[in-house]
C-alpha positions as CSV (number, residue, x, y, z in Angstrom):
1,X,66.8,-28.9,169.1
2,X,68.0,-30.8,165.3
3,X,65.2,-33.5,165.0
4,X,66.6,-34.5,161.9
5,X,69.5,-33.8,159.2
6,X,70.9,-34.8,156.3
7,X,74.9,-34.9,155.0
8,X,75.1,-31.7,152.6
9,X,73.0,-29.7,154.1
10,X,69.1,-29.2,155.0
11,X,67.2,-30.5,158.3
12,X,64.0,-30.5,160.5
13,X,64.0,-28.4,163.9
14,X,61.6,-27.9,166.7
15,X,62.0,-23.8,167.3
16,X,60.0,-22.4,170.0
17,X,56.4,-21.6,168.0
18,X,56.5,-24.8,165.5
19,X,58.6,-27.3,163.4
20,X,60.5,-25.5,160.6
21,X,62.5,-27.1,158.1
22,X,65.8,-26.1,156.0
23,X,65.2,-26.8,152.7
24,X,67.6,-29.3,151.2
25,X,69.3,-27.3,147.5
26,X,66.5,-28.4,144.9
27,X,63.8,-28.6,147.3
28,X,60.6,-27.3,146.8
29,X,59.5,-24.3,149.5
30,X,56.4,-25.0,151.4
31,X,54.8,-23.5,154.6
32,X,57.3,-25.3,157.3
33,X,60.5,-24.8,154.8
34,X,63.2,-21.6,154.8
35,X,65.8,-21.5,152.1
36,X,69.2,-19.4,152.2
37,X,71.5,-18.7,149.0
38,X,74.2,-20.8,150.4
39,X,74.3,-24.6,151.2
40,X,73.5,-25.2,154.8
41,X,75.9,-26.4,157.5
42,X,75.8,-30.1,158.6
43,X,73.7,-30.3,161.7
44,X,74.1,-33.0,164.0
45,X,70.8,-34.7,164.9
46,X,69.7,-33.9,168.7
47,X,72.1,-30.8,168.7
48,X,70.6,-27.4,170.0
49,X,69.9,-24.5,168.1
50,X,68.7,-21.1,169.0
51,X,66.4,-18.4,167.7
52,X,67.0,-14.5,168.2
53,X,66.7,-10.9,167.0
54,X,69.6,-11.9,164.0
55,X,68.3,-15.3,163.0
56,X,69.0,-18.9,163.7
57,X,72.1,-19.8,165.2
58,X,73.8,-23.0,166.5
59,X,74.4,-23.6,170.6
60,X,78.0,-22.1,170.1
61,X,76.5,-19.0,168.6
62,X,77.2,-19.3,165.0
63,X,74.9,-17.9,162.6
64,X,73.0,-20.2,160.2
65,X,70.1,-18.2,159.4
66,X,69.9,-14.7,159.0
67,X,66.6,-13.4,159.2
68,X,67.2,-10.4,156.6
69,X,68.2,-13.2,153.9
70,X,66.1,-16.0,154.7
71,X,63.0,-16.8,152.4
72,X,59.7,-18.4,153.0
73,X,56.8,-19.2,150.6
74,X,52.8,-19.5,151.4
75,X,51.5,-20.9,148.2
76,X,48.0,-19.0,147.2
77,X,44.8,-20.9,146.5
78,X,42.5,-20.4,143.5
79,X,38.7,-20.0,144.4
80,X,37.3,-23.2,146.0
81,X,34.1,-22.7,143.1
82,X,36.9,-22.8,140.4
83,X,38.9,-25.5,142.1
84,X,35.7,-28.4,142.5
85,X,34.6,-28.5,138.9
86,X,34.6,-31.5,137.0
87,X,36.5,-30.4,134.7
88,X,39.7,-29.4,136.8
89,X,39.4,-32.3,138.7
90,X,39.6,-34.6,135.5
91,X,42.6,-32.3,134.6
92,X,44.1,-32.7,137.7
93,X,43.9,-36.2,138.0
94,X,44.9,-37.2,134.3
95,X,47.9,-35.4,135.0
96,X,48.8,-37.3,138.1
97,X,48.4,-40.4,136.5
98,X,51.9,-40.9,134.9
99,X,53.3,-40.5,138.1
100,X,55.4,-42.9,140.6
101,X,52.7,-45.8,142.6
102,X,53.1,-44.9,146.1
103,X,54.3,-47.8,148.8
104,X,50.8,-47.4,150.2
105,X,49.1,-48.9,147.0
106,X,50.8,-52.2,147.5
107,X,51.6,-54.7,149.9
108,X,51.7,-54.6,153.1
109,X,50.6,-51.2,153.4
110,X,47.2,-51.7,150.7
111,X,45.5,-54.2,153.3
112,X,45.3,-51.0,155.8
113,X,44.5,-48.2,153.3
114,X,42.1,-49.7,150.9
115,X,38.7,-50.1,153.0
116,X,39.5,-47.2,154.6
117,X,39.7,-45.2,151.6
118,X,37.0,-46.7,150.0
119,X,34.8,-44.6,152.6
120,X,35.7,-41.6,150.3
121,X,32.4,-40.0,148.4
122,X,30.8,-42.6,150.0
123,X,30.0,-41.8,153.5
124,X,29.7,-38.3,155.3
125,X,32.8,-36.2,154.0
126,X,33.6,-35.5,158.1
127,X,33.1,-39.2,158.4
128,X,35.3,-40.6,155.8
129,X,38.0,-38.4,156.5
130,X,38.2,-39.7,159.9
131,X,38.2,-42.9,158.9
132,X,41.0,-42.5,156.1
133,X,43.1,-40.3,159.3
134,X,43.0,-43.4,161.7
135,X,44.0,-45.8,159.1
136,X,46.9,-43.7,157.2
137,X,48.7,-41.4,160.0
138,X,51.8,-42.4,160.8
139,X,51.6,-45.9,158.2
140,X,54.2,-46.9,156.1
141,X,57.8,-46.0,155.3
142,X,59.5,-42.5,155.2
143,X,60.5,-39.5,157.5
144,X,57.1,-38.1,157.1
145,X,56.0,-41.3,156.8
146,X,54.1,-42.1,153.3
147,X,50.5,-42.3,154.6
148,X,50.9,-38.8,156.4
149,X,52.1,-37.4,152.9
150,X,49.0,-39.5,151.4
151,X,47.0,-38.0,154.3
152,X,48.2,-34.3,153.6
153,X,47.4,-34.6,149.7
154,X,43.7,-35.3,150.6
155,X,43.4,-33.3,153.9
156,X,45.1,-30.1,151.2
157,X,42.5,-31.3,148.1
158,X,39.4,-31.2,150.5
159,X,40.3,-27.7,152.0
160,X,41.4,-26.3,148.3
161,X,37.5,-27.6,147.0
162,X,35.4,-26.7,150.5
163,X,36.9,-23.2,151.1
164,X,38.1,-21.6,154.5
165,X,34.5,-23.2,155.7
166,X,35.8,-26.6,156.1
167,X,39.0,-25.7,158.0
168,X,38.1,-26.3,161.6
169,X,36.8,-29.8,160.5
170,X,40.0,-30.6,158.8
171,X,42.3,-29.3,161.8
172,X,40.5,-31.4,164.2
173,X,41.3,-34.6,161.8
174,X,44.9,-33.5,161.7
175,X,45.3,-32.7,165.2
176,X,43.5,-36.4,165.6
177,X,46.6,-38.3,164.1
178,X,48.7,-39.8,166.1
179,X,52.4,-39.5,164.1
180,X,55.7,-37.7,164.9
181,X,56.9,-34.0,164.9
182,X,57.1,-33.4,161.6
183,X,54.3,-35.4,160.0
184,X,52.1,-33.8,162.5
185,X,53.2,-30.3,160.9
186,X,53.0,-31.3,157.6
187,X,48.7,-32.1,158.2
188,X,48.4,-29.1,160.0
189,X,50.0,-26.9,157.1
190,X,48.0,-29.0,154.5
191,X,44.6,-28.6,156.6
192,X,44.9,-24.9,156.4
193,X,45.6,-25.0,152.8
194,X,49.0,-24.8,152.7
195,X,51.4,-27.3,150.7
196,X,54.7,-27.4,148.9
197,X,55.2,-25.3,145.7
198,X,54.5,-27.8,142.9
199,X,50.9,-28.7,144.5
200,X,50.3,-24.9,144.5
201,X,51.2,-25.4,141.2
202,X,49.0,-27.9,140.4
203,X,45.8,-26.9,141.5
204,X,46.1,-23.6,140.3
205,X,46.7,-24.7,136.5
206,X,44.3,-27.3,136.4
207,X,41.7,-24.6,137.7
208,X,42.8,-22.2,135.0
209,X,42.8,-25.4,132.6
210,X,46.3,-24.8,131.8
211,X,47.2,-28.7,130.8
212,X,51.0,-28.1,130.3
213,X,51.4,-26.8,133.4
214,X,49.7,-28.9,135.3
215,X,52.0,-31.6,133.5
216,X,54.8,-29.9,134.7
217,X,53.6,-29.4,138.0
218,X,52.8,-33.4,138.4
219,X,56.4,-34.0,137.2
220,X,58.0,-31.9,140.2
221,X,55.7,-33.6,142.2
222,X,56.6,-36.8,141.4
223,X,60.6,-35.8,142.0
224,X,60.1,-34.8,145.4
225,X,61.2,-37.0,147.9
226,X,62.2,-40.9,147.7
227,X,58.5,-41.5,147.9
228,X,57.1,-38.1,149.3
229,X,55.9,-36.9,145.9
230,X,54.5,-40.3,144.9
231,X,52.5,-40.4,148.3
232,X,51.0,-36.6,148.6
233,X,49.9,-37.2,144.4
234,X,48.0,-40.6,145.5
235,X,46.4,-38.6,148.3
236,X,45.7,-36.0,146.0
237,X,43.9,-38.6,143.0
238,X,41.9,-40.0,145.6
239,X,40.0,-37.0,146.8
240,X,39.8,-35.6,143.7
241,X,38.7,-38.4,142.0
242,X,36.2,-39.8,144.5
243,X,34.6,-36.3,145.8
């Protein structure tokens, strides 16, 4: 079923095994996105879709995505030891400093967000994440919405610095969030260490000490969505600053 669509192509779909996105033109890939060379057809929200051996079809049988031509992406992560160094964290947060402010940093959302994020670095890591997840989950404007995007940056940052040993706890935190299907998918992927391309590029470049690539990746992230990039960056800065 089509959960959301945009004129000119791009949609979020509920498939048998997960929620997946048809990446709009120019959008970065991520773990939930699929891209094809041609523009997507316009799909009506609520319309049925079918997955078979050949690919993705509309209810009338029209093939929308040929499995053989589908392009998906899962980003790599550097070694957690390299990501968690003070040098990496400073380079990454400095690179994000020039971006747009997240709506969550201002009223009325900041009244809910600021007391919760103050727990990061002050209480036990898991307890802090639970506090932040309760406050941010489903909060604010946007399709995802903004609170989920910010929380995805936090979960991804913790996974990048903590490695596979923290993943089970992060997945549990992600599952605890009350939000929509799309937001839940973004959070589950972030807890497993998967995000959109500029987020992975940003972390990899910071771990490698490459300031120019950090700046370029931060700029691409800043341009993502109406505010999603700024919200993700807000979450990343929180966790990499306050760890």
